[in-house]
N, C-alpha and C positions, 0 to 999 in steps of 0.2 A: 785081750787088750793089755799092752805093756806100757802104755802112756801113763806118766805120773798124774794122779788125780789131784789137781789143785785148782783153785778158783780161776786163775788165768787160763789154764788149759781148757777147763770146762766152758769158760766164756768164749774162747776162740772156737771151740767145736760148735757151740750154739750159733755163733756168728756165721761160721762156714755153712752150717746146715740151712740157716735162713737165706744166706746169699745164693746158695745153689738152687733155691726155689723162688728167688726174687721176692722174698717176703720182707726185706728190710724196709720197703716203702710203708709197710703197715706197723712197723716197730717204732712208733712214736711214743714219747713218754706217757701221753694220755692213754693210748691203746694198751701199752704194757701194764700201766697201773690198773686199768680195768681188768685185764686178763689175770693179773695177780690176784685181784679181789675175787674174781670168779673161782679161780682154782682154790684159794683159801676157803671159800664158801663150800666147795665140794669136799674139802677135808672136814670141815665142821659138820657137814651133812652125815658123814659116816658115824659121828659120835652123838648126833642130835638126841636120840632117845635112850642112850645107854646110861646106866647108873654109873656113879664114880668107880665102883668096883669093876663093872664090865669094861669100862673104858681103860682101866689099868691093865686089863688082860687082853686087849684087842689084838696085840701082835701074836698071841698064842693061837688065834683062830686062823686056820689055814685058808679060809675063804676071804676073810677081811684083811689080813696082814698085807697081801699084795696090793690091795686097793689103797690102803693107807700109804704104803711106800710109793705107789704111783702118784698119788696126790701130793705127797711131800716133794717128790721130784718135780712135778709141774710147778708148784709154788716156787721152789728154788730156781728152776729154769727161768721163769718170768722175772724173778727178783734179780738174777744175774744179768739178764738182758736189759732190764730197766737201768741197772747200775752202769752197764757198759755204755748205753746210749747217753746217759747223763754224765759220764766220767767220774762216777763215784767209786772209790776204793772200798768195797763192801767190808773187808776185814778191818781197815783203818776206821771206818765209820762205826763199826761195832765196838772196837777197842775204845774209841773216844766216848761212846755212849756209856759203856761200862764204867769208865773212869768218872764221868759226870754223875752217874747214879751212885757210885761209891762215896763220892763227896756229899751228894744230896741226901742219901739215906745211909748214914753210918750204922754199922752193926752195933748192937748193945755193947757198951764198954769201950767203944772207939771214940776218939775226940771229934 
């Protein structure tokens, strides 16, 4: 794959994938938010009974690492589709949130 991996490219690929299967009809904000929650829960499930130390080493486990990566991909895919449907620029939304948090929670020694 030589295509540049950026958010817009990935959103377009997801949209094309859904369109080719006539799935757009199911990609309502409500359904996508629910799917995002389910996939995030599947990610949490992998870590559910791990100690903090075990969770920090999860990507070193050749059986678990691919499962984690797959669930991360599922979460991101549904988040990008959700943002596409609602017209949210995910990177701009994140940048604005970071700026608000920096003002709201200044680091020690900052005004």
